[in-house]
N, C-alpha and C positions, 0 to 999 in steps of 0.2 A: 472841443475843450478849450477854455480860455487860457491865456498865458499864465494868469494867476493861479488857476486851478492846477495846471500842469506843474508850476513851480512848487505849490504846496504838496502835491503828490511826490514829486521828486525829492523835496526836502525831507518829507516823512520817511520815504524809502531809504534815503541815504543816512538819516540819523538812526534808523533801525539797523542798517548794515553796520554802521560804526559801533553801535551798541554791541552787536554780536562779536565784532573783532576785538573790541576792548575787553569783553568778558573772557574771550579766549586768551588774550594776553595776560589777564589777571589770573586765570587758572594756571597758565604756564608759570607765572611768577610764584604762585602759592605751591605748586607742585601736586603730585598725586597723593591722595589721602583716602583713608577709609573711615567712614562714619561708624563710631561706636558710641554708646551712651556716655561713656566717660570723656570723650573728646568733642562732643557737640559744641560746648561753649568755647573751648580754645580755637577750634577750627572755624566755628561760626564767626568769632571775632576777627580771626585772621582774614577770612574771606570778606567780611563786611568793611573792613578798613583798608583793604587793598586798593590803591589808587586807580588802577585800570578798571577794576569792578565798579568802584564808585562812579567813574566816568561813564561806563556802560549803562549803569542804572539812570544816570542823569540824562543820557542820550535817549533812553526808552521813555523817560517822563516827557521830555520835550517832543519826541516824535508822536507820542499819544495826542498831545494837544494839537500838533500840526496836522495829524491824520484826521482828527475830528473836524478841523476846519476844511480840509480837503473833501471829506465826505459830505459836508454841507453844500458843496458846490458841484460834485460829480456823482453820477450814479455808481452804486457799489459794483455793478457788473463791469464797469470800466476801471474803477479805482483798484479793486482787489487784485486783478491780474497784473497791475503795475508793480505789485510787491515782488514779482519775479526779477525785476531789475536788481534787487538786493542779492539774489543768488549769483548773478553775474559779477557784481562788484565784490562780493565776498570771496568768490573763487579766485578772482584775479589778485586781489590784495593778499589773500591768505597764501597764495603761491609766492609772492615776493616777501611778505612780512614773516611768514612762519615756515616757508620752504615746503609747503604742501604741493603734492603732485598735481600737475595740470596736464593729464594725459589727453590724447586725441579724442577718446570717447567723451571726456568731459568738455572739451572744446566744441565738439559737434553738438552736444546737448545745450551748451551756452548759445551756440548759433541758433538753435531751434527756439530757445527762450526769447532771444532778441527779435526773431522773426514774429513770434507770437505777440510780443508786446507792441511791436509796430502795427500789426494787423488790428489789435484791439484798440489802440490809440486812434487809428484812422476810421474806426467804425462809428 
């Protein structure tokens, strides 16, 4: 894999991970809600204009373009497993940003993911 291809994959993965984290921050800001026919418009507007959610959607849009560029350079059998890097990034950042638990079982799983990504990248 060329350095440019790897940079595109990593950028796409990190943008996708950032999108997930921003969406979570946005839902935390909006709070819990139930959808009912009478509140679809007010809740929809509240969600649509929440800055974190807008940022997450922007990250998704840019990550899609970057990912398409990556797929034009790398076989999908190598590129797709690299998305697992996003799980590692999200678990660690969510632990610090949102206070989500990072138990030993999760840490071991993250270790397996890292080993798998390295093995795929070297194939």
